[in-house]
C-alpha positions in Angstrom: 60.1 145.0 -91.1 58.0 147.8 -89.6 59.5 151.3 -90.2 58.8 154.7 -88.6 59.6 158.2 -89.5 58.4 161.7 -88.5 56.9 164.7 -90.2 56.7 168.2 -88.7 53.2 169.6 -89.4 51.3 172.7 -88.4 49.4 170.6 -85.8 52.5 169.0 -84.3 54.9 166.2 -84.9 53.4 163.3 -86.9 54.7 159.8 -86.8 54.3 157.7 -89.9 54.4 153.9 -89.9 55.0 151.5 -92.8 55.3 147.8 -93.5 57.8 148.6 -96.1 55.3 149.0 -99.0 52.2 150.6 -97.5 51.4 153.4 -95.1 50.1 151.6 -92.1 50.0 154.5 -89.6 50.0 158.2 -89.1 49.7 159.4 -85.5 49.7 162.9 -84.1 52.1 163.3 -81.2 50.3 162.7 -77.9 47.1 161.3 -79.5 45.1 158.6 -77.9 46.0 155.1 -79.1 49.4 156.3 -80.4 51.1 153.6 -82.5 48.2 151.2 -82.3 49.3 147.6 -82.6 52.8 148.6 -83.6 53.7 150.7 -80.6 56.2 148.1 -79.5 58.1 148.7 -82.7 58.8 152.4 -82.0 62.4 153.0 -81.3 63.7 149.8 -82.8 66.5 149.8 -85.3 65.2 150.3 -88.8 66.5 149.6 -92.4 66.3 151.9 -95.4 63.3 154.2 -95.5 60.5 152.9 -97.7 59.4 155.0 -100.7 55.9 155.3 -99.3 57.2 157.7 -96.7 58.3 160.2 -99.4 54.9 159.8 -101.0 53.2 160.4 -97.7 55.3 163.5 -97.0 54.4 164.9 -100.5 50.7 164.1 -99.7 50.9 165.9 -96.4 52.8 168.9 -97.9 50.0 169.3 -100.5 47.3 168.9 -97.8 48.8 171.4 -95.4 49.4 173.9 -98.3 45.6 173.9 -99.0 45.4 171.4 -101.8 42.9 168.5 -101.7 44.8 165.2 -102.1 42.7 162.0 -101.9 43.3 159.1 -99.5 43.5 156.7 -102.5 46.6 158.4 -103.8 48.6 156.5 -101.2 49.0 152.7 -100.7 47.2 152.5 -97.3 47.1 149.3 -95.2 45.7 150.1 -91.8 45.5 147.2 -89.4 42.2 146.5 -87.7 39.1 144.4 -87.7 36.9 144.0 -90.8 34.4 146.4 -89.2 37.0 149.0 -88.5 38.3 148.7 -92.1 34.7 149.2 -93.4 34.3 152.3 -91.3 37.8 153.7 -92.4 36.8 153.0 -96.0 33.6 155.0 -95.5 35.7 157.9 -94.0 37.7 158.0 -97.2 34.5 158.8 -99.1 33.8 162.0 -97.2 34.8 164.8 -99.5 37.4 167.4 -98.4 35.8 170.3 -96.7 32.7 168.5 -95.7 31.5 166.7 -92.6 29.1 163.9 -91.8 27.7 162.5 -88.6 28.3 159.3 -86.6 24.7 158.4 -87.3 25.0 158.9 -91.0 28.1 156.7 -91.1 26.3 154.1 -89.0 23.5 154.0 -91.6 25.9 153.6 -94.4 27.8 150.9 -92.6 24.6 149.0 -91.7 23.5 149.1 -95.4 26.9 147.8 -96.6 26.7 145.0 -94.0 23.1 144.1 -94.9 21.8 145.2 -91.5 18.9 147.4 -90.5 20.7 149.5 -87.9 24.0 150.1 -86.3 24.9 152.4 -83.4 26.8 155.6 -83.7 28.9 154.5 -80.7 30.2 151.5 -82.7 31.2 153.8 -85.4 32.9 156.1 -82.9 34.9 153.2 -81.5 36.2 152.5 -85.0 37.1 156.1 -85.5 38.9 156.3 -82.3 41.2 153.5 -83.4 41.9 155.0 -86.9 45.6 154.3 -87.3 46.1 156.7 -90.3 44.8 160.1 -89.0 44.3 163.0 -91.4 44.7 160.9 -94.5 41.8 158.7 -93.4 39.8 161.7 -92.4 38.0 160.9 -89.1 38.2 164.6 -88.2 35.3 165.1 -90.7 32.8 163.3 -88.4 30.7 165.3 -86.0 27.9 164.5 -83.5 24.3 164.6 -84.8 23.6 167.8 -82.9 26.6 169.6 -84.4 28.9 168.6 -81.6 32.6 168.3 -82.3 32.6 165.1 -80.3 35.7 163.0 -80.1 39.0 163.1 -81.9 42.0 161.0 -80.8 44.3 163.9 -81.7 42.4 166.3 -79.5 39.5 168.6 -80.3 41.8 171.6 -80.9 43.4 169.7 -83.7 40.1 168.6 -85.1 38.9 172.2 -85.2 42.2 173.2 -86.9 41.8 170.6 -89.5 38.2 171.4 -90.3 38.9 175.1 -90.4 41.9 174.4 -92.7 39.6 172.6 -95.1 37.2 175.5 -95.2 34.5 174.1 -92.9 32.6 176.8 -91.0 33.5 175.5 -87.5 31.5 178.3 -85.8 28.3 176.2 -86.5 29.5 173.4 -84.2 29.7 173.2 -80.5 32.4 171.8 -78.3 31.1 169.2 -75.8 31.7 169.5 -72.1 34.1 166.9 -70.7 32.5 163.5 -70.4 29.9 164.0 -73.0 29.1 160.9 -75.0 28.4 160.5 -78.7 
């Protein structure tokens, strides 16, 4: 059974999803691709709340209080393609308070897949469909020129999260609407 709950955060209401054992989703209210594959389950009658929701709330409490919890402290099971899961795994390796670029992630993904190259746009597509925002930290990825390109939860929230982690966001630029990776 798929279960949902909510969490009030400094960046808005978060919806958490679980398969009963794992955290499978964390979406920011109003974000693009809200609910992912499980959007049809929202609002359905649910059973007892799984323990992972309590663990996720404690993780989020620690994160929003300025501590540095790691993604591997929670049993995560995001649903996606093998490529998406590879990219989401790479995101979990980005240290708190640091950023990387789409291009750097593409190079790492290509190396792990035994390929010579991969496009930053392919990586961006996987990031856009990250079903466990914040915990799988896609907000830590920026454009190669220092652009705060893309965040399904909105650029204002991306800036807030980076600033919260101590990243000097003044060194980045905000793209004009319609700017690609």
